[in-house]
Every structure is written in C-alpha cells, then in structure tokens.
N, C-alpha and C positions, 0 to 999 in steps of 0.2 A: 665174486666181488666186482669184476669189471662188467660193465653193461655193454650191450651190443649197440653202439652209437650209429645213428642213421646218417650222420654227416660224413662226408668223405675226408680222408686224411689230406693234409696240406699238399703232399707231393703228388696225390692223385688228381687234384684239381687242375683244370687247364690254366695256364699262366696268361695273364693279360699282357700281351706284347705291345699294345698301343698301335699307333699309326706308323707304318713304315713305307718308305718310298725308295726304290732302287734308282741310283743315278747311272745312266748309260752314257758313254762317250764324254764324260765330264760336262754334260749339259745340265748345269745347275738351274738355269731358268725354267726349263721344262719340268724338272723334278719339283721345283718350288710351286709351280702352277698345279701340278698333280697333288702335292701335299695340301695346298690351300683348299682344293676341291674336296679332298677326303675329310679335312677338318670341318668344312661347312656341312658336308653330307652327314657326318657323325653327330653334328649338333653341339660340338664342343664350345664354340663361341657363345651360343645361345645359353648354354648351361652356366658358363662363367658369368654372363650378365645377370642371370637369375640369382646366382649365389652371391653377387656383389653386395646385395642389400637384403636385409631380413624380410621375409614374407610371412605374414600372419597365417596361421593354419586355415582360417576361414577364407582368406584370399586365395590360398593355395587350392583349396577344394573348388572354389568358384572358377579359377583359371583352368584347372584340370577338366571340369565339367564342360566349359566352353570349348576346350580343345577336342574333347570327345565328340561333342555335337558337330563341330566343324569336320572332323574325320568322317562321321556318319553321313553328313550331308554330301560330302565329296564322294563317298562310296555310292550313295543313292544316285547321284548325278551320273556317275560312271556306268552304273547298271542300267539307268534309263537310256543312255546313249546306245547301249548294245542292242536294245529292243527295236 
C-alpha cells in the first residue's frame, strides 16, 4: 500500500540556518560589517528588490538569459586571460 517515496523525510533534510555572525569581545560594529558583507554576497537584497514588484514571465526569461550571457562572457574573458 505504501509507496517508496523518492523525497527525503523532513527530519533528514538539512535545515536552513540562514546567515549567522559570531560576535567576539562585544565588537558589534565589526560583526555588523561582516553580516552586511554576507548578506550582499548571498544576494538577499537583490532578491528582495526583485520580489518587491511583479515580473512578467517573459521579462523573467529575458533577464535570466541576459544574466547567463553575462556569466558566460565573464568566464570566457577569464579563460582568455589565462592563455
């Protein structure tokens, strides 16, 4: 009766802990700088801006294609510099 499901059980999945910064010697300013850097690197702010307004599916495809081309050109440029 029960099927062998391919998805993992909830407790087996890794938990998303989010961004964490450890504060040493009550140095809150340094911890805040590190946190801001992590947030920027993770792209959280960029995603919040993108989700603030509705994006049509056609615009979404167009944007993703442009981003892919940009990544590809960047990789090609990096590979050219190695030679």
